[in-house]
C-alpha positions as a printed Julia matrix, in Angstrom:
132×3 Matrix{Float64}:
  8.88  25.1   -53.65
 12.62  25.92  -53.95
 13.94  22.56  -52.04
 11.98  20.96  -55.34
 13.51  23.28  -57.39
 17.46  22.69  -56.01
 16.87  18.88  -56.06
 15.94  18.96  -59.53
 18.24  21.13  -60.31
 20.85  18.94  -59.0
 19.25  15.61  -60.64
 19.06  17.35  -64.39
 22.66  18.93  -63.69
 23.63  15.74  -63.65
 21.73  13.75  -66.72
 22.88  16.92  -68.67
 27.0   16.4   -67.46
 26.89  12.81  -68.6
 24.89  13.4   -72.03
 27.46  16.06  -72.79
 30.88  15.7   -73.89
 32.53  18.74  -74.6
 34.51  19.67  -71.92
 34.36  23.44  -71.99
 29.88  23.24  -72.1
 30.52  20.57  -68.35
 32.65  23.2   -66.89
 30.95  25.7   -67.71
 27.57  23.78  -66.43
 28.77  22.72  -63.55
 29.57  26.52  -62.42
 26.54  27.77  -63.73
 24.49  24.67  -61.53
 26.59  25.66  -58.92
 25.63  29.24  -58.67
 22.24  28.19  -58.95
 22.18  26.05  -55.68
 23.88  28.02  -54.07
 20.63  30.85  -54.8
 18.49  28.01  -53.84
 20.42  27.13  -50.5
 19.66  31.3   -49.47
 16.39  31.21  -50.81
 15.78  28.02  -48.83
 17.67  29.7   -45.6
 14.96  32.55  -46.37
 12.34  30.71  -45.85
 13.5   28.9   -42.55
 14.19  31.96  -41.36
 10.71  33.68  -41.91
  8.19  30.64  -41.24
 10.18  28.57  -39.5
 10.19  24.67  -40.3
 10.08  24.48  -44.36
  8.21  21.25  -45.08
  7.58  19.99  -48.51
  6.26  16.92  -48.04
  6.11  14.18  -45.38
  9.7   12.93  -46.87
 11.62  16.26  -47.03
 11.67  19.24  -44.41
 14.32  22.12  -43.07
 14.81  23.1   -39.79
 17.09  26.41  -38.65
 19.89  23.57  -38.79
 19.19  21.96  -41.78
 18.8   25.85  -43.28
 22.59  26.06  -41.83
 23.78  23.37  -43.47
 22.0   23.7   -46.97
 24.14  27.19  -46.73
 27.23  25.28  -45.96
 26.63  22.56  -49.02
 25.48  25.14  -51.53
 28.88  27.64  -50.64
 31.38  24.6   -50.52
 29.61  23.22  -53.69
 29.92  26.66  -55.58
 33.74  27.31  -54.65
 34.35  23.57  -55.51
 32.81  23.63  -58.92
 34.68  26.77  -59.44
 38.26  25.83  -58.17
 37.74  22.45  -59.99
 38.04  23.85  -63.3
 41.11  25.85  -62.7
 42.98  22.85  -61.04
 41.47  20.38  -63.78
 42.62  22.5   -67.14
 46.12  22.6   -64.76
 45.96  18.83  -64.19
 45.45  18.16  -67.83
 48.48  20.08  -69.62
 50.49  18.38  -67.56
 48.79  15.24  -68.68
 48.08  14.13  -65.16
 44.38  13.78  -65.55
 42.87  12.47  -68.72
 39.64  14.53  -70.07
 37.35  11.41  -69.69
 38.4   11.6   -65.7
 37.55  15.4   -65.82
 33.55  14.9   -67.02
 33.98  11.67  -64.21
 34.73  14.31  -61.89
 32.34  16.15  -62.39
 29.09  13.9   -62.6
 29.92  12.29  -59.41
 30.83  15.59  -57.55
 27.39  16.57  -58.45
 25.87  12.72  -57.58
 27.57  13.44  -54.07
 26.16  16.78  -53.48
 23.06  15.18  -54.38
 23.05  13.32  -51.41
 24.11  15.4   -49.19
 20.75  17.54  -49.83
 19.18  14.43  -49.46
 20.84  13.34  -46.37
 20.17  16.51  -44.85
 16.27  17.85  -46.03
 15.38  13.96  -44.97
 12.39  13.89  -42.22
 13.31  10.1   -41.36
 16.51   8.75  -40.35
 15.46   6.02  -42.99
 15.34   8.05  -45.81
 18.34  10.21  -44.63
 19.95   6.77  -45.31
 18.74   5.3   -47.8
 19.55   8.98  -49.59
 23.77   8.65  -48.67
């Protein structure tokens, strides 16, 4: 269940980031989604610690190694979202990065994180390659 919620959160975040125009809202959404992603990563790891292999469907499952990788992805994704907000504020003030590039960056960041989660949780190597 947590795995489905995690992936749904990422997909909804990507759709909202594409649709929203206001930069502050985009940055807030990116950081908030990163925090939610980190919480779900911890919940998935706790579930794996309690039950062993956590399998939601035929295509997605998480074992102990997958739980560690999911924690790393969640932690780094959240840290990246927080750091990126301050970094792009400075780069925009200097005129190095335009406002549309900031939106594009956050959309592509969450597409990348979604691909990493799917590749980590894929039950078969074929599905892992498809997700990448």
